[in-house]
PDB file as gemmi writes it, atoms N, CA and C in Angstrom:
CRYST1    1.000    1.000    1.000  90.00  90.00  90.00 P 1                      
ATOM      1  N   MET A   1       0.776  -1.173   0.021  1.00  0.00           N  
ATOM      2  CA  MET A   1       0.007  -0.019   0.011  1.00  0.00           C  
ATOM      3  C   MET A   1       0.821   1.225   0.017  1.00  0.00           C  
ATOM      4  N   LEU A   2       1.878   1.336   0.911  1.00  0.00           N  
ATOM      5  CA  LEU A   2       2.681   2.578   0.983  1.00  0.00           C  
ATOM      6  C   LEU A   2       3.828   2.413   0.007  1.00  0.00           C  
ATOM      7  N   PRO A   3       4.128   3.352  -0.885  1.00  0.00           N  
ATOM      8  CA  PRO A   3       5.263   3.276  -1.730  1.00  0.00           C  
ATOM      9  C   PRO A   3       6.518   3.276  -0.948  1.00  0.00           C  
ATOM     10  N   ALA A   4       7.535   2.539  -1.490  1.00  0.00           N  
ATOM     11  CA  ALA A   4       8.822   2.271  -0.739  1.00  0.00           C  
ATOM     12  C   ALA A   4       9.457   3.653  -0.548  1.00  0.00           C  
ATOM     13  N   GLU A   5       9.261   4.591  -1.317  1.00  0.00           N  
ATOM     14  CA  GLU A   5       9.958   5.900  -1.234  1.00  0.00           C  
ATOM     15  C   GLU A   5       9.504   6.734   0.025  1.00  0.00           C  
ATOM     16  N   LEU A   6       8.300   6.351   0.512  1.00  0.00           N  
ATOM     17  CA  LEU A   6       7.763   7.063   1.708  1.00  0.00           C  
ATOM     18  C   LEU A   6       8.042   6.336   3.010  1.00  0.00           C  
ATOM     19  N   LYS A   7       8.485   5.040   2.919  1.00  0.00           N  
ATOM     20  CA  LYS A   7       8.662   4.272   4.163  1.00  0.00           C  
ATOM     21  C   LYS A   7       9.696   4.965   5.125  1.00  0.00           C  
ATOM     22  N   PRO A   8      10.883   5.411   4.683  1.00  0.00           N  
ATOM     23  CA  PRO A   8      11.881   5.994   5.504  1.00  0.00           C  
ATOM     24  C   PRO A   8      11.239   7.192   6.187  1.00  0.00           C  
ATOM     25  N   GLY A   9      10.555   8.088   5.492  1.00  0.00           N  
ATOM     26  CA  GLY A   9       9.878   9.239   6.114  1.00  0.00           C  
ATOM     27  C   GLY A   9       8.886   8.869   7.238  1.00  0.00           C  
ATOM     28  N   TYR A  10       8.045   7.858   6.979  1.00  0.00           N  
ATOM     29  CA  TYR A  10       7.074   7.488   7.936  1.00  0.00           C  
ATOM     30  C   TYR A  10       7.787   6.766   9.178  1.00  0.00           C  
ATOM     31  N   THR A  11       8.856   6.042   8.871  1.00  0.00           N  
ATOM     32  CA  THR A  11       9.605   5.439   9.986  1.00  0.00           C  
ATOM     33  C   THR A  11      10.165   6.517  10.911  1.00  0.00           C  
ATOM     34  N   ALA A  12      10.798   7.541  10.298  1.00  0.00           N  
ATOM     35  CA  ALA A  12      11.412   8.673  11.037  1.00  0.00           C  
ATOM     36  C   ALA A  12      10.346   9.418  11.852  1.00  0.00           C  
ATOM     37  N   LEU A  13       9.157   9.664  11.195  1.00  0.00           N  
ATOM     38  CA  LEU A  13       8.116  10.390  11.858  1.00  0.00           C  
ATOM     39  C   LEU A  13       7.590   9.523  12.986  1.00  0.00           C  
ATOM     40  N   ARG A  14       7.419   8.273  12.785  1.00  0.00           N  
ATOM     41  CA  ARG A  14       6.903   7.345  13.925  1.00  0.00           C  
ATOM     42  C   ARG A  14       7.852   7.422  15.113  1.00  0.00           C  
ATOM     43  N   GLU A  15       9.172   7.353  14.743  1.00  0.00           N  
ATOM     44  CA  GLU A  15      10.166   7.457  15.905  1.00  0.00           C  
ATOM     45  C   GLU A  15      10.056   8.724  16.713  1.00  0.00           C  
ATOM     46  N   THR A  16       9.909   9.864  15.951  1.00  0.00           N  
ATOM     47  CA  THR A  16       9.822  11.170  16.682  1.00  0.00           C  
ATOM     48  C   THR A  16       8.523  11.237  17.455  1.00  0.00           C  
ATOM     49  N   LEU A  17       7.422  10.810  16.887  1.00  0.00           N  
ATOM     50  CA  LEU A  17       6.140  10.798  17.641  1.00  0.00           C  
ATOM     51  C   LEU A  17       6.226   9.854  18.844  1.00  0.00           C  
ATOM     52  N   GLY A  18       6.890   8.775  18.744  1.00  0.00           N  
ATOM     53  CA  GLY A  18       7.130   7.841  19.824  1.00  0.00           C  
ATOM     54  C   GLY A  18       7.898   8.423  20.982  1.00  0.00           C  
ATOM     55  N   GLU A  19       8.933   9.263  20.551  1.00  0.00           N  
ATOM     56  CA  GLU A  19       9.720   9.979  21.545  1.00  0.00           C  
ATOM     57  C   GLU A  19       8.885  11.056  22.277  1.00  0.00           C  
ATOM     58  N   MET A  20       7.999  11.666  21.504  1.00  0.00           N  
ATOM     59  CA  MET A  20       7.100  12.671  22.143  1.00  0.00           C  
ATOM     60  C   MET A  20       6.187  11.989  23.212  1.00  0.00           C  
ATOM     61  N   GLN A  21       5.685  10.812  22.768  1.00  0.00           N  
ATOM     62  CA  GLN A  21       4.745  10.024  23.643  1.00  0.00           C  
ATOM     63  C   GLN A  21       5.563   9.676  24.937  1.00  0.00           C  
ATOM     64  N   GLY A  22       6.787   9.283  24.800  1.00  0.00           N  
ATOM     65  CA  GLY A  22       7.593   9.019  26.021  1.00  0.00           C  
ATOM     66  C   GLY A  22       7.863  10.145  26.867  1.00  0.00           C  
ATOM     67  N   ALA A  23       8.068  11.323  26.238  1.00  0.00           N  
ATOM     68  CA  ALA A  23       8.290  12.544  26.954  1.00  0.00           C  
ATOM     69  C   ALA A  23       7.083  12.995  27.702  1.00  0.00           C  
ATOM     70  N   ILE A  24       5.949  12.723  27.282  1.00  0.00           N  
ATOM     71  CA  ILE A  24       4.734  13.081  28.004  1.00  0.00           C  
ATOM     72  C   ILE A  24       4.618  12.278  29.310  1.00  0.00           C  
ATOM     73  N   ALA A  25       5.061  11.054  29.294  1.00  0.00           N  
ATOM     74  CA  ALA A  25       4.960  10.228  30.489  1.00  0.00           C  
ATOM     75  C   ALA A  25       6.094  10.606  31.474  1.00  0.00           C  
ATOM     76  N   SER A  26       7.174  11.087  31.027  1.00  0.00           N  
ATOM     77  CA  SER A  26       8.254  11.378  31.929  1.00  0.00           C  
ATOM     78  C   SER A  26       8.432  12.846  32.404  1.00  0.00           C  
ATOM     79  N   THR A  27       7.821  13.761  31.665  1.00  0.00           N  
ATOM     80  CA  THR A  27       8.027  15.203  31.975  1.00  0.00           C  
ATOM     81  C   THR A  27       6.822  15.984  31.699  1.00  0.00           C  
ATOM     82  N   THR A  28       6.766  17.192  32.295  1.00  0.00           N  
ATOM     83  CA  THR A  28       5.716  18.215  31.916  1.00  0.00           C  
ATOM     84  C   THR A  28       6.317  19.396  31.232  1.00  0.00           C  
ATOM     85  N   ASN A  29       7.507  19.165  30.696  1.00  0.00           N  
ATOM     86  CA  ASN A  29       8.245  20.298  30.036  1.00  0.00           C  
ATOM     87  C   ASN A  29       7.607  20.469  28.654  1.00  0.00           C  
ATOM     88  N   SER A  30       6.795  21.459  28.506  1.00  0.00           N  
ATOM     89  CA  SER A  30       6.110  21.725  27.303  1.00  0.00           C  
ATOM     90  C   SER A  30       7.025  22.293  26.212  1.00  0.00           C  
ATOM     91  N   SER A  31       8.059  22.996  26.589  1.00  0.00           N  
ATOM     92  CA  SER A  31       8.983  23.436  25.630  1.00  0.00           C  
ATOM     93  C   SER A  31       9.726  22.294  24.855  1.00  0.00           C  
ATOM     94  N   GLN A  32       9.948  21.193  25.595  1.00  0.00           N  
ATOM     95  CA  GLN A  32      10.576  20.044  24.966  1.00  0.00           C  
ATOM     96  C   GLN A  32       9.556  19.424  24.010  1.00  0.00           C  
ATOM     97  N   LEU A  33       8.300  19.387  24.339  1.00  0.00           N  
ATOM     98  CA  LEU A  33       7.291  18.842  23.506  1.00  0.00           C  
ATOM     99  C   LEU A  33       7.202  19.678  22.219  1.00  0.00           C  
ATOM    100  N   GLN A  34       7.278  21.020  22.412  1.00  0.00           N  
ATOM    101  CA  GLN A  34       7.121  21.987  21.281  1.00  0.00           C  
ATOM    102  C   GLN A  34       8.345  21.732  20.330  1.00  0.00           C  
ATOM    103  N   THR A  35       9.554  21.483  20.783  1.00  0.00           N  
ATOM    104  CA  THR A  35      10.662  21.264  19.948  1.00  0.00           C  
ATOM    105  C   THR A  35      10.571  19.943  19.277  1.00  0.00           C  
ATOM    106  N   GLN A  36      10.106  18.935  19.938  1.00  0.00           N  
ATOM    107  CA  GLN A  36       9.874  17.618  19.280  1.00  0.00           C  
ATOM    108  C   GLN A  36       8.790  17.659  18.278  1.00  0.00           C  
ATOM    109  N   PHE A  37       7.709  18.412  18.494  1.00  0.00           N  
ATOM    110  CA  PHE A  37       6.642  18.587  17.549  1.00  0.00           C  
ATOM    111  C   PHE A  37       7.249  19.257  16.270  1.00  0.00           C  
ATOM    112  N   LYS A  38       7.952  20.361  16.420  1.00  0.00           N  
ATOM    113  CA  LYS A  38       8.505  20.977  15.240  1.00  0.00           C  
ATOM    114  C   LYS A  38       9.404  20.103  14.450  1.00  0.00           C  
ATOM    115  N   THR A  39      10.204  19.241  15.099  1.00  0.00           N  
ATOM    116  CA  THR A  39      10.988  18.227  14.343  1.00  0.00           C  
ATOM    117  C   THR A  39      10.043  17.263  13.573  1.00  0.00           C  
ATOM    118  N   ALA A  40       8.990  16.788  14.244  1.00  0.00           N  
ATOM    119  CA  ALA A  40       8.063  15.903  13.611  1.00  0.00           C  
ATOM    120  C   ALA A  40       7.371  16.587  12.366  1.00  0.00           C  
ATOM    121  N   GLN A  41       7.047  17.821  12.602  1.00  0.00           N  
ATOM    122  CA  GLN A  41       6.296  18.577  11.488  1.00  0.00           C  
ATOM    123  C   GLN A  41       7.239  18.750  10.334  1.00  0.00           C  
ATOM    124  N   THR A  42       8.539  19.064  10.541  1.00  0.00           N  
ATOM    125  CA  THR A  42       9.464  19.261   9.475  1.00  0.00           C  
ATOM    126  C   THR A  42       9.664  17.901   8.786  1.00  0.00           C  
ATOM    127  N   GLN A  43       9.852  16.858   9.547  1.00  0.00           N  
ATOM    128  CA  GLN A  43       9.978  15.511   8.869  1.00  0.00           C  
ATOM    129  C   GLN A  43       8.828  15.243   8.002  1.00  0.00           C  
ATOM    130  N   PHE A  44       7.523  15.443   8.541  1.00  0.00           N  
ATOM    131  CA  PHE A  44       6.335  15.174   7.639  1.00  0.00           C  
ATOM    132  C   PHE A  44       6.364  16.005   6.389  1.00  0.00           C  
ATOM    133  N   GLN A  45       6.673  17.206   6.515  1.00  0.00           N  
ATOM    134  CA  GLN A  45       6.599  18.093   5.239  1.00  0.00           C  
ATOM    135  C   GLN A  45       7.682  17.738   4.370  1.00  0.00           C  
ATOM    136  N   GLN A  46       8.889  17.525   4.808  1.00  0.00           N  
ATOM    137  CA  GLN A  46      10.036  17.338   3.893  1.00  0.00           C  
ATOM    138  C   GLN A  46      10.181  15.918   3.437  1.00  0.00           C  
ATOM    139  N   GLU A  47       9.931  14.923   4.247  1.00  0.00           N  
ATOM    140  CA  GLU A  47      10.199  13.559   3.908  1.00  0.00           C  
ATOM    141  C   GLU A  47       8.976  12.842   3.465  1.00  0.00           C  
ATOM    142  N   ILE A  48       7.709  13.383   3.685  1.00  0.00           N  
ATOM    143  CA  ILE A  48       6.523  12.696   3.251  1.00  0.00           C  
ATOM    144  C   ILE A  48       5.668  13.489   2.234  1.00  0.00           C  
ATOM    145  N   LEU A  49       5.306  14.690   2.674  1.00  0.00           N  
ATOM    146  CA  LEU A  49       4.439  15.483   1.751  1.00  0.00           C  
ATOM    147  C   LEU A  49       5.215  15.851   0.426  1.00  0.00           C  
ATOM    148  N   THR A  50       6.374  16.371   0.517  1.00  0.00           N  
ATOM    149  CA  THR A  50       7.081  16.844  -0.699  1.00  0.00           C  
ATOM    150  C   THR A  50       7.372  15.682  -1.679  1.00  0.00           C  
ATOM    151  N   PRO A  51       7.931  14.559  -1.244  1.00  0.00           N  
ATOM    152  CA  PRO A  51       8.109  13.437  -2.228  1.00  0.00           C  
ATOM    153  C   PRO A  51       6.812  12.808  -2.703  1.00  0.00           C  
ATOM    154  N   SER A  52       5.780  12.797  -1.809  1.00  0.00           N  
ATOM    155  CA  SER A  52       4.493  12.203  -2.298  1.00  0.00           C  
ATOM    156  C   SER A  52       3.836  13.015  -3.392  1.00  0.00           C  
ATOM    157  N   ALA A  53       4.164  14.261  -3.558  1.00  0.00           N  
ATOM    158  CA  ALA A  53       3.597  15.055  -4.597  1.00  0.00           C  
ATOM    159  C   ALA A  53       3.884  14.495  -5.955  1.00  0.00           C  
ATOM    160  N   ASP A  54       5.056  13.821  -6.113  1.00  0.00           N  
ATOM    161  CA  ASP A  54       5.440  13.282  -7.371  1.00  0.00           C  
ATOM    162  C   ASP A  54       5.017  11.841  -7.609  1.00  0.00           C  
ATOM    163  N   LEU A  55       4.301  11.255  -6.625  1.00  0.00           N  
ATOM    164  CA  LEU A  55       4.007   9.847  -6.708  1.00  0.00           C  
ATOM    165  C   LEU A  55       2.484   9.719  -6.921  1.00  0.00           C  
ATOM    166  N   ALA A  56       2.160   8.620  -7.595  1.00  0.00           N  
ATOM    167  CA  ALA A  56       0.721   8.277  -7.792  1.00  0.00           C  
ATOM    168  C   ALA A  56       0.310   7.431  -6.574  1.00  0.00           C  
ATOM    169  N   LEU A  57      -0.336   7.950  -5.642  1.00  0.00           N  
ATOM    170  CA  LEU A  57      -0.744   7.243  -4.430  1.00  0.00           C  
ATOM    171  C   LEU A  57      -2.072   6.598  -4.587  1.00  0.00           C  
ATOM    172  N   SER A  58      -2.256   5.449  -3.955  1.00  0.00           N  
ATOM    173  CA  SER A  58      -3.610   4.790  -3.944  1.00  0.00           C  
ATOM    174  C   SER A  58      -4.530   5.669  -3.132  1.00  0.00           C  
ATOM    175  N   SER A  59      -5.797   5.517  -3.296  1.00  0.00           N  
ATOM    176  CA  SER A  59      -6.805   6.302  -2.587  1.00  0.00           C  
ATOM    177  C   SER A  59      -6.644   6.111  -1.021  1.00  0.00           C  
ATOM    178  N   ALA A  60      -6.355   4.831  -0.657  1.00  0.00           N  
ATOM    179  CA  ALA A  60      -6.265   4.491   0.798  1.00  0.00           C  
ATOM    180  C   ALA A  60      -5.065   5.251   1.341  1.00  0.00           C  
ATOM    181  N   VAL A  61      -3.930   5.211   0.665  1.00  0.00           N  
ATOM    182  CA  VAL A  61      -2.738   5.969   1.134  1.00  0.00           C  
ATOM    183  C   VAL A  61      -3.004   7.407   1.204  1.00  0.00           C  
ATOM    184  N   GLN A  62      -3.628   7.936   0.113  1.00  0.00           N  
ATOM    185  CA  GLN A  62      -3.955   9.429   0.090  1.00  0.00           C  
ATOM    186  C   GLN A  62      -4.852   9.791   1.225  1.00  0.00           C  
ATOM    187  N   SER A  63      -5.857   8.948   1.507  1.00  0.00           N  
ATOM    188  CA  SER A  63      -6.778   9.256   2.619  1.00  0.00           C  
ATOM    189  C   SER A  63      -6.048   9.220   3.939  1.00  0.00           C  
ATOM    190  N   ALA A  64      -5.221   8.199   4.130  1.00  0.00           N  
ATOM    191  CA  ALA A  64      -4.462   8.093   5.406  1.00  0.00           C  
ATOM    192  C   ALA A  64      -3.570   9.283   5.547  1.00  0.00           C  
ATOM    193  N   GLN A  65      -2.864   9.708   4.498  1.00  0.00           N  
ATOM    194  CA  GLN A  65      -1.926  10.850   4.553  1.00  0.00           C  
ATOM    195  C   GLN A  65      -2.671  12.164   4.861  1.00  0.00           C  
ATOM    196  N   THR A  66      -3.859  12.305   4.215  1.00  0.00           N  
ATOM    197  CA  THR A  66      -4.658  13.471   4.589  1.00  0.00           C  
ATOM    198  C   THR A  66      -5.038  13.541   5.985  1.00  0.00           C  
ATOM    199  N   GLU A  67      -5.368  12.386   6.594  1.00  0.00           N  
ATOM    200  CA  GLU A  67      -5.745  12.338   8.029  1.00  0.00           C  
ATOM    201  C   GLU A  67      -4.476  12.598   8.910  1.00  0.00           C  
ATOM    202  N   VAL A  68      -3.345  12.122   8.534  1.00  0.00           N  
ATOM    203  CA  VAL A  68      -2.147  12.365   9.256  1.00  0.00           C  
ATOM    204  C   VAL A  68      -1.842  13.916   9.181  1.00  0.00           C  
ATOM    205  N   ASN A  69      -2.050  14.488   8.093  1.00  0.00           N  
ATOM    206  CA  ASN A  69      -1.763  15.910   7.915  1.00  0.00           C  
ATOM    207  C   ASN A  69      -2.723  16.717   8.841  1.00  0.00           C  
ATOM    208  N   ARG A  70      -4.006  16.302   8.906  1.00  0.00           N  
ATOM    209  CA  ARG A  70      -4.996  16.956   9.738  1.00  0.00           C  
ATOM    210  C   ARG A  70      -4.557  16.834  11.227  1.00  0.00           C  
ATOM    211  N   LEU A  71      -4.253  15.541  11.643  1.00  0.00           N  
ATOM    212  CA  LEU A  71      -3.846  15.322  13.002  1.00  0.00           C  
ATOM    213  C   LEU A  71      -2.587  16.079  13.421  1.00  0.00           C  
ATOM    214  N   MET A  72      -1.645  16.196  12.436  1.00  0.00           N  
ATOM    215  CA  MET A  72      -0.422  16.945  12.722  1.00  0.00           C  
ATOM    216  C   MET A  72      -0.774  18.408  13.056  1.00  0.00           C  
ATOM    217  N   ARG A  73      -1.617  18.981  12.256  1.00  0.00           N  
ATOM    218  CA  ARG A  73      -2.056  20.397  12.503  1.00  0.00           C  
ATOM    219  C   ARG A  73      -2.773  20.509  13.832  1.00  0.00           C  
ATOM    220  N   LEU A  74      -3.635  19.570  14.147  1.00  0.00           N  
ATOM    221  CA  LEU A  74      -4.266  19.644  15.452  1.00  0.00           C  
ATOM    222  C   LEU A  74      -3.348  19.400  16.643  1.00  0.00           C  
ATOM    223  N   LEU A  75      -2.346  18.498  16.456  1.00  0.00           N  
ATOM    224  CA  LEU A  75      -1.330  18.305  17.488  1.00  0.00           C  
ATOM    225  C   LEU A  75      -0.549  19.610  17.705  1.00  0.00           C  
ATOM    226  N   GLY A  76      -0.264  20.296  16.741  1.00  0.00           N  
ATOM    227  CA  GLY A  76       0.436  21.644  16.847  1.00  0.00           C  
ATOM    228  C   GLY A  76      -0.443  22.579  17.678  1.00  0.00           C  
ATOM    229  N   THR A  77      -1.674  22.573  17.504  1.00  0.00           N  
ATOM    230  CA  THR A  77      -2.612  23.432  18.199  1.00  0.00           C  
ATOM    231  C   THR A  77      -2.645  22.975  19.700  1.00  0.00           C  
ATOM    232  N   ASP A  78      -2.668  21.657  19.844  1.00  0.00           N  
ATOM    233  CA  ASP A  78      -2.791  21.115  21.217  1.00  0.00           C  
ATOM    234  C   ASP A  78      -1.480  21.438  22.011  1.00  0.00           C  
ATOM    235  N   VAL A  79      -0.375  21.377  21.327  1.00  0.00           N  
ATOM    236  CA  VAL A  79       0.961  21.635  21.958  1.00  0.00           C  
ATOM    237  C   VAL A  79       1.047  23.162  22.342  1.00  0.00           C  
ATOM    238  N   THR A  80       0.553  23.953  21.483  1.00  0.00           N  
ATOM    239  CA  THR A  80       0.487  25.482  21.749  1.00  0.00           C  
ATOM    240  C   THR A  80      -0.342  25.743  22.945  1.00  0.00           C  
ATOM    241  N   PHE A  81      -1.574  25.136  22.980  1.00  0.00           N  
ATOM    242  CA  PHE A  81      -2.503  25.264  24.180  1.00  0.00           C  
ATOM    243  C   PHE A  81      -1.873  24.746  25.381  1.00  0.00           C  
ATOM    244  N   LEU A  82      -1.126  23.646  25.298  1.00  0.00           N  
ATOM    245  CA  LEU A  82      -0.406  23.108  26.527  1.00  0.00           C  
ATOM    246  C   LEU A  82       0.574  24.094  27.042  1.00  0.00           C  
ATOM    247  N   ARG A  83       1.373  24.701  26.127  1.00  0.00           N  
ATOM    248  CA  ARG A  83       2.343  25.727  26.616  1.00  0.00           C  
ATOM    249  C   ARG A  83       1.734  26.913  27.276  1.00  0.00           C  
ATOM    250  N   SER A  84       0.474  27.298  26.859  1.00  0.00           N  
ATOM    251  CA  SER A  84      -0.167  28.449  27.527  1.00  0.00           C  
ATOM    252  C   SER A  84      -0.963  28.138  28.741  1.00  0.00           C  
ATOM    253  N   ALA A  85      -1.148  26.830  29.006  1.00  0.00           N  
ATOM    254  CA  ALA A  85      -1.944  26.404  30.162  1.00  0.00           C  
ATOM    255  C   ALA A  85      -1.148  26.785  31.468  1.00  0.00           C  
ATOM    256  N   LYS A  86      -1.853  27.402  32.409  1.00  0.00           N  
ATOM    257  CA  LYS A  86      -1.196  27.848  33.677  1.00  0.00           C  
ATOM    258  C   LYS A  86      -1.632  26.935  34.842  1.00  0.00           C  
ATOM    259  N   GLN A  87      -2.893  26.549  34.862  1.00  0.00           N  
ATOM    260  CA  GLN A  87      -3.376  25.751  36.051  1.00  0.00           C  
ATOM    261  C   GLN A  87      -3.110  24.272  35.814  1.00  0.00           C  
ATOM    262  N   ALA A  88      -2.895  23.588  36.892  1.00  0.00           N  
ATOM    263  CA  ALA A  88      -2.533  22.082  36.863  1.00  0.00           C  
ATOM    264  C   ALA A  88      -3.618  21.288  36.146  1.00  0.00           C  
ATOM    265  N   ASP A  89      -4.851  21.576  36.464  1.00  0.00           N  
ATOM    266  CA  ASP A  89      -5.946  20.803  35.865  1.00  0.00           C  
ATOM    267  C   ASP A  89      -5.959  21.062  34.376  1.00  0.00           C  
ATOM    268  N   THR A  90      -5.845  22.268  33.921  1.00  0.00           N  
ATOM    269  CA  THR A  90      -5.745  22.532  32.469  1.00  0.00           C  
ATOM    270  C   THR A  90      -4.602  21.932  31.810  1.00  0.00           C  
ATOM    271  N   GLN A  91      -3.394  21.994  32.453  1.00  0.00           N  
ATOM    272  CA  GLN A  91      -2.226  21.299  31.900  1.00  0.00           C  
ATOM    273  C   GLN A  91      -2.496  19.769  31.778  1.00  0.00           C  
ATOM    274  N   ALA A  92      -3.065  19.200  32.764  1.00  0.00           N  
ATOM    275  CA  ALA A  92      -3.386  17.711  32.715  1.00  0.00           C  
ATOM    276  C   ALA A  92      -4.330  17.371  31.520  1.00  0.00           C  
ATOM    277  N   LYS A  93      -5.289  18.234  31.399  1.00  0.00           N  
ATOM    278  CA  LYS A  93      -6.271  18.032  30.331  1.00  0.00           C  
ATOM    279  C   LYS A  93      -5.588  18.164  28.951  1.00  0.00           C  
ATOM    280  N   ARG A  94      -4.758  19.156  28.767  1.00  0.00           N  
ATOM    281  CA  ARG A  94      -4.026  19.366  27.531  1.00  0.00           C  
ATOM    282  C   ARG A  94      -3.017  18.193  27.206  1.00  0.00           C  
ATOM    283  N   LEU A  95      -2.387  17.748  28.301  1.00  0.00           N  
ATOM    284  CA  LEU A  95      -1.438  16.639  28.073  1.00  0.00           C  
ATOM    285  C   LEU A  95      -2.194  15.323  27.616  1.00  0.00           C  
ATOM    286  N   ARG A  96      -3.418  15.161  28.193  1.00  0.00           N  
ATOM    287  CA  ARG A  96      -4.235  13.983  27.738  1.00  0.00           C  
ATOM    288  C   ARG A  96      -4.603  14.174  26.262  1.00  0.00           C  
ATOM    289  N   GLN A  97      -4.986  15.442  25.902  1.00  0.00           N  
ATOM    290  CA  GLN A  97      -5.297  15.690  24.488  1.00  0.00           C  
ATOM    291  C   GLN A  97      -4.065  15.424  23.578  1.00  0.00           C  
ATOM    292  N   VAL A  98      -2.872  15.883  23.951  1.00  0.00           N  
ATOM    293  CA  VAL A  98      -1.682  15.639  23.200  1.00  0.00           C  
ATOM    294  C   VAL A  98      -1.411  14.127  23.081  1.00  0.00           C  
ATOM    295  N   SER A  99      -1.501  13.437  24.154  1.00  0.00           N  
ATOM    296  CA  SER A  99      -1.272  12.042  24.248  1.00  0.00           C  
ATOM    297  C   SER A  99      -2.306  11.283  23.345  1.00  0.00           C  
ATOM    298  N   ASP A 100      -3.524  11.615  23.389  1.00  0.00           N  
ATOM    299  CA  ASP A 100      -4.563  10.928  22.559  1.00  0.00           C  
ATOM    300  C   ASP A 100      -4.268  11.194  21.086  1.00  0.00           C  
ATOM    301  N   ARG A 101      -3.827  12.491  20.706  1.00  0.00           N  
ATOM    302  CA  ARG A 101      -3.546  12.815  19.315  1.00  0.00           C  
ATOM    303  C   ARG A 101      -2.294  11.996  18.876  1.00  0.00           C  
ATOM    304  N   LEU A 102      -1.281  11.921  19.668  1.00  0.00           N  
ATOM    305  CA  LEU A 102      -0.138  11.165  19.416  1.00  0.00           C  
ATOM    306  C   LEU A 102      -0.468   9.710  19.101  1.00  0.00           C  
ATOM    307  N   SER A 103      -1.272   9.148  19.940  1.00  0.00           N  
ATOM    308  CA  SER A 103      -1.751   7.691  19.828  1.00  0.00           C  
ATOM    309  C   SER A 103      -2.346   7.468  18.438  1.00  0.00           C  
ATOM    310  N   ARG A 104      -3.217   8.365  18.120  1.00  0.00           N  
ATOM    311  CA  ARG A 104      -3.872   8.266  16.759  1.00  0.00           C  
ATOM    312  C   ARG A 104      -2.877   8.386  15.644  1.00  0.00           C  
ATOM    313  N   LEU A 105      -1.932   9.346  15.745  1.00  0.00           N  
ATOM    314  CA  LEU A 105      -0.880   9.456  14.719  1.00  0.00           C  
ATOM    315  C   LEU A 105      -0.049   8.251  14.688  1.00  0.00           C  
ATOM    316  N   LEU A 106       0.293   7.625  15.771  1.00  0.00           N  
ATOM    317  CA  LEU A 106       1.094   6.465  15.796  1.00  0.00           C  
ATOM    318  C   LEU A 106       0.351   5.292  15.186  1.00  0.00           C  
ATOM    319  N   GLU A 107      -0.917   5.252  15.435  1.00  0.00           N  
ATOM    320  CA  GLU A 107      -1.748   4.151  14.760  1.00  0.00           C  
ATOM    321  C   GLU A 107      -1.709   4.304  13.284  1.00  0.00           C  
ATOM    322  N   PHE A 108      -1.810   5.528  12.767  1.00  0.00           N  
ATOM    323  CA  PHE A 108      -1.829   5.735  11.330  1.00  0.00           C  
ATOM    324  C   PHE A 108      -0.417   5.328  10.840  1.00  0.00           C  
ATOM    325  N   CYS A 109       0.627   5.786  11.392  1.00  0.00           N  
ATOM    326  CA  CYS A 109       1.981   5.435  10.966  1.00  0.00           C  
ATOM    327  C   CYS A 109       2.177   3.923  10.956  1.00  0.00           C  
ATOM    328  N   ASP A 110       1.780   3.298  12.094  1.00  0.00           N  
ATOM    329  CA  ASP A 110       1.891   1.813  12.085  1.00  0.00           C  
ATOM    330  C   ASP A 110       1.118   1.129  11.010  1.00  0.00           C  
ATOM    331  N   GLY A 111      -0.113   1.592  10.771  1.00  0.00           N  
ATOM    332  CA  GLY A 111      -0.998   1.066   9.710  1.00  0.00           C  
ATOM    333  C   GLY A 111      -0.324   1.198   8.291  1.00  0.00           C  
ATOM    334  N   LEU A 112       0.206   2.392   8.059  1.00  0.00           N  
ATOM    335  CA  LEU A 112       0.828   2.623   6.781  1.00  0.00           C  
ATOM    336  C   LEU A 112       2.154   1.798   6.603  1.00  0.00           C  
ATOM    337  N   LEU A 113       2.941   1.647   7.622  1.00  0.00           N  
ATOM    338  CA  LEU A 113       4.123   0.916   7.596  1.00  0.00           C  
ATOM    339  C   LEU A 113       4.012  -0.552   7.530  1.00  0.00           C  
ATOM    340  N   THR A 114       2.881  -1.083   8.111  1.00  0.00           N  
ATOM    341  CA  THR A 114       2.776  -2.545   8.022  1.00  0.00           C  
ATOM    342  C   THR A 114       1.867  -3.037   6.836  1.00  0.00           C  
ATOM    343  N   ALA A 115       1.303  -2.110   6.173  1.00  0.00           N  
ATOM    344  CA  ALA A 115       0.571  -2.520   5.007  1.00  0.00           C  
ATOM    345  C   ALA A 115       1.460  -3.038   3.899  1.00  0.00           C  
ATOM    346  N   PRO A 116       0.995  -3.963   3.018  1.00  0.00           N  
ATOM    347  CA  PRO A 116       1.840  -4.405   1.896  1.00  0.00           C  
ATOM    348  C   PRO A 116       2.212  -3.306   1.020  1.00  0.00           C  
ATOM    349  N   GLU A 117       3.443  -3.374   0.454  1.00  0.00           N  
ATOM    350  CA  GLU A 117       3.930  -2.362  -0.526  1.00  0.00           C  
ATOM    351  C   GLU A 117       3.174  -2.428  -1.839  1.00  0.00           C  
ATOM    352  N   GLU A 118       3.090  -1.253  -2.453  1.00  0.00           N  
ATOM    353  CA  GLU A 118       2.514  -1.137  -3.816  1.00  0.00           C  
ATOM    354  C   GLU A 118       3.742  -1.504  -4.773  1.00  0.00           C  
ATOM    355  N   SER A 119       3.380  -2.082  -5.889  1.00  0.00           N  
ATOM    356  CA  SER A 119       4.349  -2.492  -6.883  1.00  0.00           C  
ATOM    357  C   SER A 119       4.331  -1.471  -8.010  1.00  0.00           C  
TER     358      SER A 119                                                      
END                                                                             
């Protein structure tokens, strides 16, 4: 399903998102999450979106990639809201939102990476 040209990009993105997921469990440092998100965003844009513009993607891959793009934008908003949260309850709520969004993104990456390759 996923063209071989995009596998390294999705693998790198999955690793960065996994690191973010681990950082949520071990710290409340929102600036670290912001830095990791910017890295993930850059990876997605440069290693996945740009090369995929030249590829003929199946409708399933295109749909999944559109959803990943949407979730990445929402994750950016969630991380920004987390950085601006002042109260502990609000921070905890924002961390849960970031964690949930990361889980969904990781599911999409895993699904794309484990699907059979297109020929």
